[in-house]
KOLSE-325735 format. One record per residue (C-alpha): x, y, z; residue in one letter; residue number from 0. Coordinates in nm, 4 decimals. Last residue first. Layout:
N
+----------+----------+----------+------+-----+
!       xx !       yy !       zz ! rest !  nr !
+----------+----------+----------+------+-----+
!        X !        Y !        Z !    a ! NUM !
...
+----------+----------+----------+------+-----+
END
This chain:
217
+----------+----------+----------+------+-----+
!       xx !       yy !       zz ! rest !  nr !
+----------+----------+----------+------+-----+
!  12.4379 !  12.6216 !   9.3753 !    x ! 216 !
!  12.4023 !  12.3845 !   9.0825 !    x ! 215 !
!  12.0894 !  12.2126 !   8.9611 !    x ! 214 !
!  12.0270 !  11.8877 !   8.7758 !    x ! 213 !
!  12.2262 !  11.6458 !   8.9920 !    x ! 212 !
!  12.0721 !  11.7941 !   9.3059 !    x ! 211 !
!  11.7257 !  11.7171 !   9.1732 !    x ! 210 !
!  11.8102 !  11.3490 !   9.1175 !    x ! 209 !
!  11.9755 !  11.3371 !   9.4600 !    x ! 208 !
!  11.6552 !  11.4563 !   9.6274 !    x ! 207 !
!  11.4403 !  11.1980 !   9.4480 !    x ! 206 !
!  11.6824 !  10.9110 !   9.5127 !    x ! 205 !
!  11.7069 !  10.9957 !   9.8818 !    x ! 204 !
!  11.3298 !  11.0241 !   9.9229 !    x ! 203 !
!  11.2790 !  10.6857 !   9.7584 !    x ! 202 !
!  11.5348 !  10.5207 !   9.9853 !    x ! 201 !
!  11.3947 !  10.6917 !  10.2944 !    x ! 200 !
!  11.0554 !  10.5394 !  10.2163 !    x ! 199 !
!  11.2104 !  10.1932 !  10.1917 !    x ! 198 !
!  11.4114 !  10.2495 !  10.5102 !    x ! 197 !
!  11.0921 !  10.3408 !  10.6948 !    x ! 196 !
!  10.9176 !  10.0303 !  10.5604 !    x ! 195 !
!  11.1876 !   9.7863 !  10.6702 !    x ! 194 !
!  11.5146 !   9.9126 !  10.8142 !    x ! 193 !
!  11.6576 !  10.1828 !  11.0371 !    x ! 192 !
!  11.9344 !  10.0544 !  11.2651 !    x ! 191 !
!  11.9963 !  10.3113 !  11.5380 !    x ! 190 !
!  12.3406 !  10.4386 !  11.6422 !    x ! 189 !
!  12.2548 !  10.7931 !  11.5397 !    x ! 188 !
!  12.1402 !  10.6677 !  11.1990 !    x ! 187 !
!  12.2559 !  10.3413 !  11.0435 !    x ! 186 !
!  12.0438 !  10.2915 !  10.7321 !    x ! 185 !
!  11.9385 !   9.9400 !  10.6391 !    x ! 184 !
!  11.9684 !   9.6470 !  10.3996 !    x ! 183 !
!  11.8728 !   9.3281 !  10.5863 !    x ! 182 !
!  12.0682 !   9.0195 !  10.6933 !    x ! 181 !
!  11.8350 !   8.7684 !  10.8577 !    x ! 180 !
!  11.8237 !   8.5850 !  11.1870 !    x ! 179 !
!  11.5077 !   8.4735 !  11.3646 !    x ! 178 !
!  11.3045 !   8.5058 !  11.0437 !    x ! 177 !
!  10.9481 !   8.6029 !  10.9460 !    x ! 176 !
!  10.8559 !   8.8717 !  11.1976 !    x ! 175 !
!  11.2161 !   8.9913 !  11.1998 !    x ! 174 !
!  11.5365 !   8.9342 !  11.3960 !    x ! 173 !
!  11.8171 !   9.1385 !  11.2456 !    x ! 172 !
!  12.1650 !   9.1149 !  11.0956 !    x ! 171 !
!  12.2589 !   9.4457 !  10.9376 !    x ! 170 !
!  12.3677 !   9.5517 !  10.5897 !    x ! 169 !
!  12.4680 !   9.9168 !  10.5723 !    x ! 168 !
!  12.3788 !  10.2549 !  10.4212 !    x ! 167 !
!  12.5054 !  10.5395 !  10.6431 !    x ! 166 !
!  12.8185 !  10.6002 !  10.4339 !    x ! 165 !
!  12.6142 !  10.6530 !  10.1178 !    x ! 164 !
!  12.5752 !  11.0201 !  10.2110 !    x ! 163 !
!  12.2361 !  11.1821 !  10.1435 !    x ! 162 !
!  12.1253 !  11.1237 !  10.5030 !    x ! 161 !
!  12.4386 !  11.2853 !  10.6425 !    x ! 160 !
!  12.3827 !  11.5998 !  10.4338 !    x ! 159 !
!  12.0181 !  11.6012 !  10.5404 !    x ! 158 !
!  12.1165 !  11.6286 !  10.9042 !    x ! 157 !
!  11.9058 !  11.3776 !  11.0994 !    x ! 156 !
!  11.7218 !  11.5019 !  11.4078 !    x ! 155 !
!  11.6132 !  11.1865 !  11.5910 !    x ! 154 !
!  11.3394 !  11.2331 !  11.8507 !    x ! 153 !
!  11.2785 !  10.9895 !  12.1363 !    x ! 152 !
!  11.0410 !  10.7529 !  12.3150 !    x ! 151 !
!  10.7312 !  10.8627 !  12.1242 !    x ! 150 !
!  10.3836 !  10.7168 !  12.1656 !    x ! 149 !
!  10.2850 !  10.7780 !  12.5284 !    x ! 148 !
!  10.5415 !  11.0532 !  12.5802 !    x ! 147 !
!  10.3836 !  11.2658 !  12.3033 !    x ! 146 !
!  10.6721 !  11.4682 !  12.1640 !    x ! 145 !
!  10.6896 !  11.8471 !  12.1936 !    x ! 144 !
!  10.9432 !  11.9432 !  11.9301 !    x ! 143 !
!  11.0627 !  12.3007 !  11.8919 !    x ! 142 !
!  11.0858 !  12.4302 !  11.5372 !    x ! 141 !
!  11.3169 !  12.6448 !  11.3283 !    x ! 140 !
!  11.1326 !  12.8160 !  11.0452 !    x ! 139 !
!  11.0545 !  12.6967 !  10.6920 !    x ! 138 !
!  10.8776 !  12.3827 !  10.8065 !    x ! 137 !
!  10.8705 !  12.1406 !  10.5146 !    x ! 136 !
!  10.6673 !  11.8376 !  10.4155 !    x ! 135 !
!  10.7268 !  11.5251 !  10.2088 !    x ! 134 !
!  10.4301 !  11.2899 !  10.2226 !    x ! 133 !
!  10.4116 !  10.9150 !  10.2793 !    x ! 132 !
!  10.0991 !  10.6964 !  10.2320 !    x ! 131 !
!  10.1187 !  10.3675 !  10.4208 !    x ! 130 !
!   9.9073 !  10.0615 !  10.3419 !    x ! 129 !
!   9.8944 !   9.8676 !  10.6677 !    x ! 128 !
!   9.8646 !   9.4919 !  10.7233 !    x ! 127 !
!  10.0809 !   9.4959 !  11.0418 !    x ! 126 !
!  10.3370 !   9.2336 !  10.9353 !    x ! 125 !
!  10.2972 !   9.3060 !  10.5597 !    x ! 124 !
!  10.3584 !   9.6789 !  10.5383 !    x ! 123 !
!  10.2314 !   9.7951 !  10.1977 !    x ! 122 !
!  10.3743 !  10.0993 !  10.0272 !    x ! 121 !
!  10.2512 !  10.4355 !   9.9035 !    x ! 120 !
!  10.4745 !  10.6313 !   9.6676 !    x ! 119 !
!  10.5441 !  10.9911 !   9.7673 !    x ! 118 !
!  10.3130 !  11.2898 !   9.7918 !    x ! 117 !
!  10.4906 !  11.6216 !   9.7467 !    x ! 116 !
!  10.5597 !  11.9566 !   9.9075 !    x ! 115 !
!  10.3293 !  11.9678 !  10.2090 !    x ! 114 !
!  10.3829 !  12.2982 !  10.3898 !    x ! 113 !
!  10.3900 !  12.2441 !  10.7656 !    x ! 112 !
!  10.3460 !  12.5207 !  11.0257 !    x ! 111 !
!   9.9671 !  12.5187 !  10.9959 !    x ! 110 !
!   9.9692 !  12.1424 !  11.0653 !    x ! 109 !
!  10.0873 !  12.2050 !  11.4205 !    x ! 108 !
!  10.4169 !  12.0431 !  11.5227 !    x ! 107 !
!  10.3745 !  11.8674 !  11.8594 !    x ! 106 !
!  10.5747 !  11.5506 !  11.7906 !    x ! 105 !
!  10.3122 !  11.2758 !  11.7992 !    x ! 104 !
!   9.9790 !  11.4591 !  11.7869 !    x ! 103 !
!  10.0904 !  11.7258 !  11.5406 !    x ! 102 !
!  10.2548 !  11.4701 !  11.3142 !    x ! 101 !
!   9.9424 !  11.2536 !  11.3436 !    x ! 100 !
!   9.7194 !  11.5343 !  11.2220 !    x !  99 !
!   9.9467 !  11.6237 !  10.9296 !    x !  98 !
!   9.9880 !  11.2619 !  10.8177 !    x !  97 !
!   9.6153 !  11.1954 !  10.8430 !    x !  96 !
!   9.5437 !  11.5168 !  10.6540 !    x !  95 !
!   9.7666 !  11.3910 !  10.3747 !    x !  94 !
!   9.5751 !  11.0631 !  10.3843 !    x !  93 !
!   9.2491 !  11.2355 !  10.2993 !    x !  92 !
!   8.9629 !  11.4273 !  10.4609 !    x !  91 !
!   9.0509 !  11.2826 !  10.8018 !    x !  90 !
!   8.7462 !  11.2587 !  11.0316 !    x !  89 !
!   8.7150 !  10.8845 !  10.9732 !    x !  88 !
!   9.0667 !  10.8165 !  11.1014 !    x !  87 !
!   9.3732 !  10.7043 !  10.9047 !    x !  86 !
!   9.6342 !  10.5381 !  11.1258 !    x !  85 !
!   9.9674 !  10.6948 !  11.2075 !    x !  84 !
!  10.2404 !  10.9412 !  11.1354 !    x !  83 !
!  10.5752 !  11.0782 !  11.2466 !    x !  82 !
!  10.8414 !  10.8913 !  11.0523 !    x !  81 !
!  10.9750 !  10.5728 !  11.2038 !    x !  80 !
!  11.2481 !  10.4106 !  11.4104 !    x !  79 !
!  11.1258 !  10.0971 !  11.5865 !    x !  78 !
!  11.0655 !  10.0535 !  11.9584 !    x !  77 !
!  10.7533 !   9.8380 !  11.9009 !    x !  76 !
!  10.6561 !   9.8088 !  11.5328 !    x !  75 !
!  10.5233 !   9.4512 !  11.5500 !    x !  74 !
!  10.3062 !   9.5194 !  11.8534 !    x !  73 !
!  10.2883 !   9.4902 !  12.2288 !    x !  72 !
!  10.4497 !   9.8207 !  12.3254 !    x !  71 !
!  10.7904 !   9.9893 !  12.3490 !    x !  70 !
!  10.7805 !  10.3535 !  12.2488 !    x !  69 !
!  10.8529 !  10.4576 !  11.8917 !    x !  68 !
!  11.1786 !  10.6346 !  11.8153 !    x !  67 !
!  11.0948 !  10.9268 !  11.5899 !    x !  66 !
!  11.2471 !  11.0642 !  11.2718 !    x !  65 !
!  11.3005 !  11.4262 !  11.1709 !    x !  64 !
!  11.4912 !  11.5466 !  10.8643 !    x !  63 !
!  11.7381 !  11.8331 !  10.8947 !    x !  62 !
!  11.8625 !  12.1197 !  10.6780 !    x !  61 !
!  12.1323 !  12.3377 !  10.8332 !    x !  60 !
!  12.0917 !  12.7004 !  10.9404 !    x !  59 !
!  12.1041 !  12.6285 !  11.3132 !    x !  58 !
!  11.8267 !  12.3747 !  11.2621 !    x !  57 !
!  11.6165 !  12.4148 !  10.9506 !    x !  56 !
!  11.3242 !  12.1842 !  10.8632 !    x !  55 !
!  11.2340 !  11.8755 !  10.6598 !    x !  54 !
!  10.9422 !  11.6528 !  10.7588 !    x !  53 !
!  10.8811 !  11.3126 !  10.6005 !    x !  52 !
!  10.5220 !  11.2872 !  10.7202 !    x !  51 !
!  10.3289 !  10.9626 !  10.7529 !    x !  50 !
!   9.9754 !  10.8565 !  10.6564 !    x !  49 !
!   9.8043 !  10.5299 !  10.7426 !    x !  48 !
!   9.5550 !  10.2866 !  10.5916 !    x !  47 !
!   9.4311 !   9.9457 !  10.7076 !    x !  46 !
!   9.4703 !   9.6782 !  10.4457 !    x !  45 !
!   9.2078 !   9.4703 !  10.2666 !    x !  44 !
!   9.4115 !   9.2116 !  10.0761 !    x !  43 !
!   9.2743 !   8.9770 !   9.8072 !    x !  42 !
!   9.3631 !   9.2065 !   9.5169 !    x !  41 !
!   9.7184 !   9.2182 !   9.6581 !    x !  40 !
!   9.7746 !   8.8561 !   9.5569 !    x !  39 !
!  10.1104 !   8.7852 !   9.7193 !    x !  38 !
!  10.3757 !   8.5620 !   9.5627 !    x !  37 !
!  10.6086 !   8.8452 !   9.4603 !    x !  36 !
!  10.5724 !   9.0061 !   9.8038 !    x !  35 !
!  10.6970 !   8.6915 !   9.9777 !    x !  34 !
!  11.0023 !   8.6775 !   9.7499 !    x !  33 !
!  11.0811 !   9.0407 !   9.8302 !    x !  32 !
!  11.0572 !   8.9625 !  10.2018 !    x !  31 !
!  11.3254 !   8.6949 !  10.1667 !    x !  30 !
!  11.5496 !   8.9286 !   9.9648 !    x !  29 !
!  11.5368 !   9.1967 !  10.2357 !    x !  28 !
!  11.3810 !   9.5186 !  10.0974 !    x !  27 !
!  11.5958 !   9.8338 !  10.0987 !    x !  26 !
!  11.6756 !   9.8571 !   9.7273 !    x !  25 !
!  11.3230 !   9.7306 !   9.6584 !    x !  24 !
!  11.1712 !  10.0592 !   9.7741 !    x !  23 !
!  11.3614 !  10.2634 !   9.5164 !    x !  22 !
!  11.2520 !  10.0461 !   9.2241 !    x !  21 !
!  10.9028 !  10.0209 !   9.3743 !    x !  20 !
!  10.8493 !  10.3948 !   9.3539 !    x !  19 !
!  11.1007 !  10.5809 !   9.1367 !    x !  18 !
!  10.8874 !  10.8968 !   9.1625 !    x !  17 !
!  10.9075 !  11.1211 !   8.8578 !    x !  16 !
!  11.0549 !  11.4588 !   8.9494 !    x !  15 !
!  10.8772 !  11.7641 !   8.8063 !    x !  14 !
!  10.7071 !  11.8544 !   9.1335 !    x !  13 !
!  11.0388 !  11.8573 !   9.3201 !    x !  12 !
!  11.2031 !  12.1367 !   9.1200 !    x !  11 !
!  11.0550 !  12.4290 !   9.3151 !    x !  10 !
!  11.1860 !  12.2781 !   9.6456 !    x !   9 !
!  11.5512 !  12.2338 !   9.5487 !    x !   8 !
!  11.6369 !  12.6023 !   9.5917 !    x !   7 !
!  11.4928 !  12.5853 !   9.9432 !    x !   6 !
!  11.7486 !  12.3147 !  10.0171 !    x !   5 !
!  12.0291 !  12.5603 !   9.9415 !    x !   4 !
!  11.8809 !  12.8094 !  10.1867 !    x !   3 !
!  11.8732 !  12.5290 !  10.4448 !    x !   2 !
!  12.2482 !  12.4717 !  10.4136 !    x !   1 !
!  12.3183 !  12.1047 !  10.3592 !    x !   0 !
+----------+----------+----------+------+-----+
END
């Protein structure tokens, strides 16, 4: 998608109602959905995190950035994710967490990012995190400077590819609750993107497509 076309979408985003759980559940494995249904969320005290779904131009085309996390001893080792991380005491709110972590992880200063919309928060069971996603935009081309300690690679996903149904697949995975399970996922640059990141991508995709259906270029 041409970046100038994406800029025409931006003013319409505020009016879009978030699909929330409906969008998330499209990318939730059936076994995990059953676990969620039985959970008493009033008894949970999660850690909090903020992530940034960052859109930007590259050679005139609209892109969305994802990161490949480094390998470490943890449930999210080597996974595909949005830039973001844990809420810290100095953060005014979760949006500031997302902005700070984006700067720390991929080297994009918060002053270059315009936050367009807060998306639906979601709970990540294996790590006990409540994640707050935000859609942000850089209006100029950017140069990434990833933190080598946290980030193994950068994925620059053309928005046109993301909005295509051709990247939605079912994949057999090993998870924290099953040695072999078929999960709904996105196949992006040879990577299988599933779980919380796929759930957030699902909501973003529905929101953007709903705007595109209402406007014409």
